[in-house]
Phi, psi and omega in degrees: 000117175264155189241137181278352183269148175280129184228147175275128181260113180221167179268185178288160183277331183075004182288126183267359176289125185241110177284151176258348178229152177300146178267143177243133176275165182297325179296319181284335183292342178296333181230166173295129185279142180300334180299340175294340181258015177235088185306325182303330181286350183261359178273158182294140178297135178238161180303327180290349179276350182299142177278148179282162171302143180087007178295147179277351181284135178230168178297338177280343184257309184239152175293124183309134177062021174272349184291147176228126180290130180248348176155171176233131180226124179050041177084357177255128179260138182244143173231152172245136183222162173279131179279147178300331180264018188091185179069206184215162180233148171251126181244134178233139177226125179261341182151171181305129174059023179281146175289349176275006175271126182206161175223134177222136185233155177185189179071032180249153180293330185297323181255009175079010183263020182302137174228161182247210183296145176061040183230159169282123180279309180199150181226158170223154176245136173273180184292343176269002179084011177280130181263137172236129185233143167266124182237153179277163180308141177089002182294141171220157179216145180222168177107174185291336180247028183293149171282158176228148184286131174247341178199164177306125180068010179237120179234147181226164175260000000 
């Protein structure tokens, strides 16, 4: 899966500090943070939540070790993480150095894209026009072009 979005390619942080609750930045603290609507971010970090080498998530993008693995679909593994600017990020990994590795963030108070329960937090389109979305808890979609759930908080077209 190639991605039309520009992404920073960086490795894992190696940071062993493991938070048990999502971190909120001061910009996001002005409003209720979308991470409050992502139950997965409130569970304890497990070894299976570690990001692989070649991940596109960086300390500038996501709060270190805030990511939680939500599943693997057709060879792509997905994580949900707390964004450095508030909000949340969806991380995808197809394999080491794959062009299918990407990170997209949104739903933060700092850029005005805050969303609440049962909403699309952020989406990305690949070059084939397939949409992958990070959604908050309670999201549903209907209609002929509806998204469908592939993992907790991850929906695709």
